[in-house]
MARLUM-158436 format. One record per residue (C-alpha): x, y, z. Coordinates in steps of 0.001 Angstrom, whole numbers, plus 524288, in hexadecimal, padded with zeros to 5 digits. Example, Ala and Ser with C-alpha at 12.3 -4.5 7.8 and 13.67 -1.06 7.14 Angstrom:
<sites>
8300C7EE6C81E78;835667FBDC81BE4;
</sites>
This chain:
<sites>
93F1498F387EE6F;93D039817E7F39F;92F1697CF47F537;92BC4972987FF55;926D2965A77FA12;91F9495BC98024F;9173494FBB80085;90928952BE7FD08;8FF3D9500C807BA;8F08194F5C80696;8EF3095C4080DDF;8F5D8962D680237;8EA4E95F127F9A7;8E33E96C417F8CD;8EF7B9738F7F48E;8F42D968907EBB9;8E6F9967887E506;8E68A9764B7E2F7;8F3FD975BD7DC8F;8F01996A5A7D3DF;8E369970EF7CFE2;8EACB97D5A7CC3E;8F5459760C7C482;8F33D974597B605;8F4F29667B7B160;8F1AC95FD07BE48;8E6509569E7BBCF;8DE8A954277C817;8D5C2948467C92D;8C74994A137CB08;8C5B693BFE7CFC0;8CA2A93EA17DDA3;8D87E93AF07DBDA;8DC68949227DE1B;8D2B694B9B7E912;8D7BC94DD17F6D8;8D4D393F957FA0E;8DB4E93AB17ED95;8E7CB942777EFB8;8E82593ED97FE35;8E713930747FA64;8F1E0932067F02B;8FAEF938C47F9E1;8F87192E2E80419;8FB7B923957FA1B;907D992A947F591;90D38931948018C;9188D93ACD7FF47;917F593A1B7F05F;91070946C37ED8A;915EE954357F086;91291962827F24A;91B1596EAB7F15D;9187197AE47F945;91BE2989407F987;9186A98C3B80794;90A1198898808F5;907C6988C97FA3E;907AB97BEF7F2D0;90FB597DEA7E665;9111196FF97E168;90B6A9626D7E2FF;90D0B955037DCF6;905B2948807DFA7;90D6893BE17DE4C;90BA492DB37E1C9;90D9691FE67DCEF;906E5912F97DAF3;9126890ADC7DF9B;9187390A0B7D200;917BB917897CBD5;9172A9254D7D104;90D8892FA37CC80;90E3593E617CD25;90197946227CCBD;8FDDD954607CD36;90B7A95A527CE0A;9090E968F47CE86;9106A975557D1E6;909D8982717D42B;90C2698AFC7C812;91331995757D006;91D3698B517D477;9202B984577C7B0;92E029844D7C292;933DB983A57D040;93679974F77D090;92A87971BA7D8C8;924EA968467CEC6;931C79610F7CDBA;932DC960B87DC9B;9253B95ADA7DDC4;927B99509B7D360;934CF94CCC7D939;92ED794B737E6CA;92407942CA7E175;92D6E93A3B7D9C3;936BC938DC7E546;92B63934C97EDFD;926FF92AD37E3E6;934D0925837E2C4;9353D923B17F184;9291A91B477EFA9;93070912EA7E5BB;92A0D918F07D9C3;9334F91A2B7CE35;92A2C91F257C385;91F89929637C40E;9150592E497BAEA;90D0D93AA67B9C5;901EC93F757B169;9021E94BF27A968;8F716950F37A0F5;8FAE69501F7929D;8F78095E9979128;9003A962FB79C7E;90CB39668179540;9126A96DEB7A0E1;91162962057A9AA;916EE9591779F40;922A39623179DC2;92486962C87AC93;924789540E7AE15;92D59952027A240;936D795BF97A7FD;9375D953A67B457;93A869477C7AC5A;92D209413B7AB40;929E993AA579E5C;91CF9939847975C;9184C92B88795B3;912D4929BE7881A;9119C91AFC78946;9064691B78792F2;8F81B91F92792A0;8F1E29243979F39;8E49191E167A17B;8DB77921187ACD0;8CEDF91BD07B273;8C6579220F7BCB7;8BFB9918A87C618;8B2EF91CD07CC10;
</sites>
């Protein structure tokens, strides 16, 4: 069965957030970045780069993607457990990468928790490679 895919819009937020919250391994920010306002701002800054997949009125997959002008970033790629293994994850990732390429982005990054072996296997299966030469550092501004 083919599932419709379309660009994510801010009105999708309640269903997208529910999917992310129910998906193991998706780390949601408590600093407001994943709030309705934060996601709406991200979507406005990166129009047409994030996608949702539907089975009728039911959201079954979502991925947030954008870029900084040099590199693309994928965040919160998730597929409902009942729909895994049907190519939806690959479809989401491909849609995001194609959108980023249309924006002139040739290299993308994503973040996976070190303890999330399933996600690491998924991304490796799609051809992504772990970077061992970098250390991720963060700072929260208040």
